[in-house]
C-alpha positions, 0 to 999 in steps of 0.5 A, a space after each residue: 919788400 920782401 920779409 928778408 928786408 927787415 933790420 938785422 939781428 944776432 941770434 942769441 941761442 946756443 950751437 946746441 939750440 940752434 942745431 936742435 931748432 934747424 933739425 925740427 925745421 928740416 924735419 917740418 919742410 920734408 914733412 910738408 914735402 916743401 921740395 915738392 912745391 912748385 915755388 921751391 921747384 921755380 927758384 931753383 929752377 928745377 923742371 921735370 922734363 918729358 920723363 917727370 911729366 910722364 911720371 906725374 901724370 901717371 900718378 896723376 900728381 897735384 904737386 910736380 914729380 920728383 923726377 926734376 933736374 935744375 936748369 941751372 949748370 954753375 955748381 956755385 948756385 947750390 948749396 948741396 952737392 947733389 943740389 942740382 938733381 934733388 930738391 930735397 937735397 938742396 932744401 935741407 942744405 939751405 935750412 942747415 946753412 942758417 947755421 951761422 952768426 955771420 952777418 955780412 953779405 956772405 950770409 947764405 941768406 944775403 946769396 938766396 934771398 928769395 929762397 929764404 924769404 919763402 922758407 921764412 914764411 913756410 916754416 915760420 922762422 924765429 930770428 931770436 934763434 936763427 941770425 938776420 943779416 942786413 944784406 946790404 948790397 942786395 938791399 941797395 940792388 933790389 932798391 934801385 931796381 924798385 919791382 912793381 909790375 912786369 912786362 914782357 918785351 919781343 924785339 921782332 926777328 932780326 934775320 941778319 944775326 943767328 942769335 936773334 933769327 926768331 926774335 928775342 924776348 926780355 922782361 922789363 921790370 917797371 917801377 911805381 910810375 908815381 916814382 918814375 914815369 920814364 919807362 926807359 929808365 927802368 930795368 930789363 932781365 934778359 938771358 943769352 949766349 956769351 958768345 965769341 964775336 969771332 964765330 961764324 954764323 955756321 959754327 954759332 948755330 952748331 954751338 948753339 945746337 950742342 950747348 957749347 955756349 955758357 947762358 947768363 942773365 943780364 940786366 941793363 937800362 931799357 934804354 940800352 935795350 931800345 937803343 940796341 934793338 930799335 936803333 942799331 938793329 931796326 927791330 920792331 918792339 912788342 911791349 905785353 904788359 903782365 898782370 903779376 902782382 908786385 909781390 910776385 914781381 918781387 920774388 921774380 927779381 929776388 930770384 933774379 939776384 939769385 941767379 945773376 951770376 950764375 951759368 946756364 948752358 944755351 941751347 939754341 932750340 930749347 934752353 934758349 932766351 924765351 924757354 929760361 924767361 918763362 923759368 924766371 916767370 914761374 919763380 914770380 908765379 909758379 903755378 903757371 907751369 909755363 915750361 911744361 908746354 915745351 918739352 922739345 923746342 920753343 921760339 921766343 914768339 912760341 913763348 908770347 902766344 902760350 902767355 896770351 892763351 892765359 886768361 887775364 895774364 896780358 894786360 895792355 899790348 903796344 908797339 914801339 917802331 924801330 928808328 929805320 920804321 919810323 925813318 920809313 915814315 917819314 920819307 914817305 912824307 917827303 919828296 925826292 928833292 927833300 930826301 936828297 938834301 936830307 941825305 946830303 946835309 947828314 954827310 960830315 963833309 957837307 957844309 951846315 949852312 948849305 940849305 940857307 943858299 937854296 930857296 927853301 921855306 923855313 918848314 922845308 928847311 926845318 922837314 930836311 934837318 928833321 930828316 937829316 937827324 934822324 938819317 945820321 942816327 940811323 947810320 951812326 958812326 959806321 966805317 965811313 964816319 968816326 965817332 967824333 965826327 958823327 957827334 960833332 956833326 950831329 951837334 950842328 945839326 941840331 944847332 942849326 935846326 934850333 935856329 928855325 922857329 918851326 914846330 916839328 909835326 909829330 909822325 903817327 906810324 899805326 900799329 900792324 893790324 897783325 901782332 907777331 903772336 897772331 901769325 901762323 904756328 911755327 913748325 909745318 907739317 905738308 903733304 904734297 901730290 906731284 909730278 916730277 920726271 914722268 912719275 907721280 909722287 906723294 911727298 910728307 913734309 916737315 918744317 922744323 921752324 919757321 916761315 917760308 916766302 909764300 906763308 901766310 905773312 900776317 905777323 912775319 916780314 915780307 920777303 924773308 924766309 927761315 927754315 931749319 931742319 925742313 925734311 921731305 920724304 917721298 913715296 912712289 908706288 911700287 917703291 920704298 919710302 925715300 928722303 927726297 930733301 933734307 935742308 938743315 938751314 935756309 935763309 932768304 931776306 928780299 929787302 926792297 931799295 926805298 929812296 931812303 935805303 938801298 939793303 942788299 938782298 941775300 940767300 944762303 942754303 945748305 941742303 940735300 935733294 934728289 935730282 933727276 940725272 935722267 929719265 930714270 934714275 934720281 940721285 941725291 946731291 949736297 948743296 951749299 950756296 947763296 946769292 946777293 942781289 937787290 929788291 924793288 918793291 911793287 904795290 900791294 907789298 909785292 916785291 921784284 927780287 934779282 940775285 947773283 948766286 954762287 952754288 957748290 954741290 957734290 954727289 957721288 954720281 957726278 963724273 968728278 964727285 963735284 961741281 961749283 958754279 955761278 948764276 942767277 935768280 930773277 923773280 916776282 913776289 905778288 901778293 894779289 890778295 890776303 888769301 892768294 899769293 904768287 912766286 914766279 921765279 926764274 933760276 939758272 946756274 953754269 956749273 963751270 968747275 968740276 963736273 961741268 953742267 947747267 941747270 935752271 928752273 922756272 916755277 910759278 908758285 902759288 899760295 891760297 891761305 884757308 885760315 892762318 895755319 892752313 893754306 893751299 899750294 900750287 906750283 907749276 915748274 919747268 927745270 933742266 939737269 945736265 941735258 934733260 927737261 923736267 916739267 912738274 906739277 904739285 899740289 899740296 896742303 900746309 898745316 902749321 902747328 
């Protein structure tokens, strides 16, 4: 355990002797430039930022630049008034805070055990002069967590929640398996925004971009996290063992104690769960310098990709399927009748003895009841079933299953051949040559994040799309560059119907694009719209999707400035091979309120994967805006980075 955990003592040095001793310690600390030491900066969460990185590079310094600022926004975290901006001031304040005879938990050494444990080692504290408190609260907390090693946890992307649309990362703090072999009882540390449940997805995104949410570290049992992510939100979980030593894990956990009540303003693209957890890992092993590689934005999967690049850092990698994944596999092994009976038995209105009235073998009954119990766990006590009824019916099914002397066969679920960290990079640059409205264009496209329907699918969920800040700049001969499209947000989730599940497919978009009003003029149109529908699965993971649409647009070139209408979209998302995929769709909208007009598009969009970060796109389309028809052809190259 940390050196701080030794038994308490009360110093016998006089006030003058203690003051003189602390002055000596402070002088030694400054002379040795401890305020520039990577470990000290990591414990304070002091980061150089892009300005500090440039200064460090210019000076060719071996230690971090002095141009730093702490990520922590809570003033209670600092002992110095300017500790957020001055690592040296905080170092001196930490040393002079030792001028106390307090042996209770209010002693600064109990509030900042990681800082003082490291300083004690660097400056060789003389505890005959310094009071050493017992720190009972910290010792009890630390002993309960009992850090031995670390595992990075990645619950996969959950597009139905804006906070988890890119996935999430947290750290599991493993105990000694000789003392506790149940990893579900280990503790986890995660960082997340303290949001308002009433905030809409758009308001959440806006506040997240502006840093309007406070973020805090949360400590839970791993069981609670698996239950929330894997069972409630149906997200597959990946576990990446980190080759941290016990001493490094202990230092990280001690720093977590210091951070546990401190606010860090949450920003959706940089100071998010991924970045803050990398900063926490640096507290355990500062020489990794993980956060320096992400000066502008970071997604959770970006952080994992960076960790996998470090030789010897990642140990074993495991896949923990979500409850829905396990239930889908069980349903594949059952016939239509068994699935229907299982769903019927999961209904609380069904008599528990219903199966006894049917001509079923004990093996068939056991199989149906196993499926019913899992399905009931998947549905949970939703709005159709109160918790008391849910619990009572679950116990009844379990009792009924225990009366059947048949051992359930374990369900084997294969680990996906491509992990999320092995998929394409998060950002994309595209160069396209196109013919539209009887004119040739060259388009430069940049996607800030993250994944389109036809992008290489390895490591991503088929039928999902998440775009942030897609920007297309067009160039036409004899004309200037023009902003052809800007898409702040576009989401698509086409989940297929199965015998067990009937998910709703949906899409949402907020964009600006230049459309042809006639054969001569293209004008900017601003749109907000979405749709709901159903999707059916085809062979080779292909999909057939159908949605009803509602769209609102505005343009100063409309006769009435705005247009609101409804329509439909139908399409086939076809994966012919690992290399070739096609999205063939037809969409049409009738704008009946405001500027009355119709639009439609029929398109054949193809993607040919050259490697996971390089793809060729070829698109043929025919569209109609107002009374004009516009054929178009486009060929482009996607480069992910």
